[in-house]
C-alpha positions in Angstrom: 0.0 0.0 0.0 1.5 3.3 -1.1 2.2 6.0 1.5 -0.5 8.7 1.8 0.6 11.8 -0.1 1.0 14.9 2.1 0.5 18.5 1.2 1.5 21.9 2.7 -0.9 23.5 5.2 -2.2 27.0 4.6 -1.7 29.3 7.6 -3.2 32.8 8.0 -1.7 35.4 10.3 -2.8 38.9 11.4 -0.3 41.6 12.2 -2.6 43.8 14.3 -2.1 47.4 15.1 -3.9 49.4 17.9 -4.9 53.1 17.8 -1.4 54.0 19.1 0.1 52.3 16.0 1.6 49.6 18.2 1.8 46.1 16.9 0.6 43.0 18.7 2.8 39.9 18.9 2.1 36.8 21.0 4.7 34.5 22.7 3.6 31.0 21.4 4.7 27.6 22.9 4.2 26.1 19.4 7.1 28.4 18.2 9.4 27.6 21.1 8.2 30.6 23.0 9.2 33.0 20.2 6.9 35.9 19.4 4.6 35.6 16.4 1.3 37.0 15.1 -2.0 35.5 16.0 -3.4 33.1 13.4 -3.8 29.5 12.4 -5.0 27.0 9.8 -7.8 27.7 7.2 -10.8 25.4 7.7 -12.7 23.8 4.9 -15.2 26.1 3.1 -13.6 29.1 4.7 -12.1 32.1 2.9 -8.7 33.4 4.0 -10.3 36.6 5.5 -12.9 34.6 7.4 -10.2 32.3 8.7 -8.1 35.3 9.9 -11.1 36.9 11.7 -12.0 33.6 13.4 -8.4 32.8 14.4 -7.8 36.2 15.9 -11.1 36.0 17.9 -10.3 32.5 19.1 -6.6 33.2 20.0 -6.8 36.7 21.3 -10.5 37.5 21.7 -10.1 40.6 19.4 -12.3 41.9 16.6 -10.4 43.3 13.7 -11.1 45.6 10.7 -9.3 47.2 7.8 -7.9 43.9 6.9 -5.2 44.2 4.2 -3.3 41.4 2.5 0.5 41.7 2.8 2.1 38.6 1.2 2.4 34.9 0.8 5.5 33.1 2.1 6.4 29.5 3.0 8.6 27.6 5.5 10.1 24.2 5.0 11.7 21.7 7.4 10.2 23.3 10.5 11.2 20.5 12.9 13.5 22.7 14.9 11.3 25.7 15.1 7.8 24.5 15.1 6.5 22.0 17.7 3.4 20.8 15.7 3.5 17.9 13.3 3.2 20.1 10.1 6.6 20.5 8.5 5.7 22.6 5.5 3.6 25.7 5.9 2.4 28.4 3.5 1.7 31.7 5.3 -0.9 34.2 4.1 -0.1 37.3 6.1 -2.5 40.2 6.7 -2.3 43.6 8.3 -5.3 44.7 10.4 -6.5 47.1 13.1 -8.0 46.1 16.5 -11.5 47.5 17.4 -11.2 47.2 21.2 -7.9 46.1 22.7 -9.3 46.0 26.3 -11.0 42.8 25.4 -7.8 41.0 24.6 -7.5 37.6 26.3 -5.2 34.8 25.1 -6.2 31.2 24.8 -3.9 28.3 25.5 -1.9 28.9 22.3 -0.3 32.0 23.8 1.7 32.6 26.9 1.9 36.4 26.9 1.6 39.3 24.5 3.1 42.8 23.9 2.0 45.9 22.1 5.2 47.5 20.8 6.0 49.8 17.9 7.0 48.3 14.6 10.5 49.7 14.8 11.1 48.3 18.3 10.0 44.8 17.2 12.3 45.0 14.2 15.2 46.0 16.5 14.9 42.4 17.8 14.9 43.1 21.5 12.5 40.2 21.6 12.8 36.8 20.0 10.5 36.7 16.9 9.9 33.9 14.5 11.8 34.2 11.2 8.6 34.3 9.2 7.0 37.1 11.3 10.2 39.1 11.3 10.4 39.0 7.5 6.8 40.2 7.3 7.5 43.0 9.8 10.3 44.2 7.5 7.9 44.2 4.5 5.3 46.1 6.5 7.9 48.7 7.3 8.9 49.0 3.7 5.3 49.4 2.6 4.7 52.1 5.2 7.8 53.9 4.2 6.6 53.7 0.5 3.2 54.9 1.6 4.8 57.8 3.4 6.9 58.7 0.4 3.8 58.5 -1.9 1.8 60.7 0.6 4.7 63.2 0.6 4.8 63.3 -3.2 1.0 63.7 -3.4 1.1 66.5 -0.8 3.9 68.2 -2.7 2.0 67.9 -5.9 -1.1 69.3 -4.3 0.9 72.2 -2.9 2.4 72.9 -6.3 -1.1 72.8 -7.9 -2.4 75.1 -5.1 0.4 77.6 -5.9 -0.4 77.5 -9.6 -4.1 77.9 -8.9 -3.4 80.8 -6.5 -1.1 82.5 -9.1 -3.8 82.0 -11.8 -6.5 83.5 -9.5 -4.3 86.5 -8.8 -3.6 86.9 -12.5 -7.3 86.6 -13.3 -8.1 89.1 -10.6 -5.6 91.5 -12.0 -6.9 91.0 -15.5 -10.6 91.5 -14.6 -10.3 93.9 -11.7 -11.8 96.8 -13.8 -14.5 94.6 -15.4 -17.4 96.2 -13.6 -16.3 99.8 -14.6 -15.7 98.7 -18.1 -19.1 97.1 -18.4 -20.6 100.5 -17.5 -18.5 102.2 -20.1 -19.3 99.9 -23.0 -22.8 101.2 -23.6 -21.4 104.7 -23.9 -18.8 103.5 -26.4 -21.6 101.7 -28.4 -23.7 104.9 -28.4 -20.7 106.9 -29.8 -20.2 104.2 -32.4 -23.8 104.3 -33.5 -23.9 108.1 -33.5 -20.8 108.2 -35.7 -22.3 105.7 -38.1 -25.5 107.8 -38.6 -23.7 111.2 -39.2 -24.7 112.5 -42.7 -22.0 112.4 -45.3 -22.0 116.2 -45.8 -21.3 116.8 -42.0 -18.5 114.3 -41.5 -15.8 116.8 -42.0 -17.2 119.4 -39.6 -15.2 120.2 -36.5 -17.8 119.0 -34.0 -18.1 115.6 -35.8 -14.3 115.2 -35.8 -14.4 116.0 -32.0 -16.9 113.2 -31.4 -14.9 110.7 -33.5 -11.8 111.7 -31.5 -13.6 111.1 -28.2 -14.7 107.7 -29.5 -11.1 106.9 -30.4 -10.0 107.9 -26.9 -12.5 105.5 -25.4 -11.4 102.7 -27.6 -7.7 103.4 -26.8 -8.5 103.2 -23.0 -10.4 100.0 -23.5 -7.6 98.5 -25.6 -5.1 99.4 -22.9 -7.2 97.3 -20.5 -7.3 94.3 -22.7 -10.6 95.0 -24.4 -11.0 94.2 -28.1 -14.1 94.4 -30.2 -15.6 91.2 -31.6 -15.5 91.0 -35.4 -19.0 90.6 -36.9 -19.9 91.6 -40.5 -18.6 89.0 -43.0 -17.6 86.6 -40.3 -19.0 83.2 -39.7 -21.6 83.1 -36.9 -20.1 81.8 -33.6 -22.6 81.3 -30.8 -19.9 81.8 -28.2 -19.3 85.4 -29.4 -22.4 86.3 -31.3 -26.2 86.5 -30.6 -28.4 86.3 -33.7 -31.3 88.7 -33.7 -33.7 90.3 -36.3 -33.3 93.6 -34.7 -32.5 94.9 -31.2 -36.0 94.0 -29.9 -37.0 90.8 -31.7 -35.2 87.5 -31.7 -34.7 86.0 -35.2 -35.9 82.5 -34.7 -34.9 81.5 -38.2 -31.2 82.3 -37.6 -31.0 81.6 -33.9 -27.9 79.5 -33.3 -27.4 79.1 -37.1 -23.8 79.1 -38.2 -24.2 81.3 -41.2 -22.5 84.5 -42.3 -23.1 87.7 -40.4 -24.6 90.4 -42.6 -25.3 93.1 -40.1 -24.2 94.2 -36.6 -26.9 95.5 -34.3 -24.7 96.0 -31.2 -21.0 95.6 -30.9 -19.6 92.8 -28.7 -16.4 92.8 -26.7 -13.7 90.5 -25.3 -11.5 91.2 -22.3 -8.1 89.4 -22.4 -9.6 86.9 -24.8 -12.7 86.2 -22.7 -16.1 87.3 -24.1 -17.7 89.8 -21.7 -20.4 91.0 -24.0 -21.7 89.1 -27.0 -22.3 91.0 -30.3 -25.9 91.2 -31.5 -26.0 90.4 -35.2 -28.2 89.4 -38.1 -27.2 86.2 -39.9 -27.8 85.5 -43.6 
């Protein structure tokens, strides 16, 4: 009769932290009184997380949350370090947090326990199983990587904040005079309309030239403040800059939103530093 084939056993272990960020390890007789994390074998029809929750409850009477997988590792030829009959174990290690540490109570699998910071455990002032010690080093490496990532994210957020603040200051400087300019634009439009309706035989008169010069002064001041007039007649209709109307009282439903060619300007429109502040009212062919 052939010898029954044996297979490795799956072991789950929980590296549990309290709210002071201290790590729980338990001195276990099965590991020759070295410190290890609470845990044990996975039962049939049980997930790894279900097993770790059950084992921690049985071994230490603790409820855990924020369970996070760390790694898989294995140990062979455990005769000298492990007192139980299993000689080939596969470890599924998890990191978790304890809900209420005051309820902690060890069963017969543990002699004593300690809550110590991760760094102090790694300093090996206490005897720790080789598997647990390797996991502790990986946790430390992950935490350092997380810290570096958080620092990089914080730095990126700070740089983005600086850029956003600079942009807001720039925008404020660009549009600080917007309210005053919006009050001036109707006056400029009135000058423009008045000039366009001056009879041909009066355009050379002194008073007309005075009005034209005042209009130019207004436009020069507006230009110095980043204001430019939106082009209309002969241009293709752009709903972002133009508003199609039949006249200045009635909306032209036929051409509303239509991207045709502008044939007439009813009221001038303006942009400030490239941003439309007043759409031009136009008639579209």
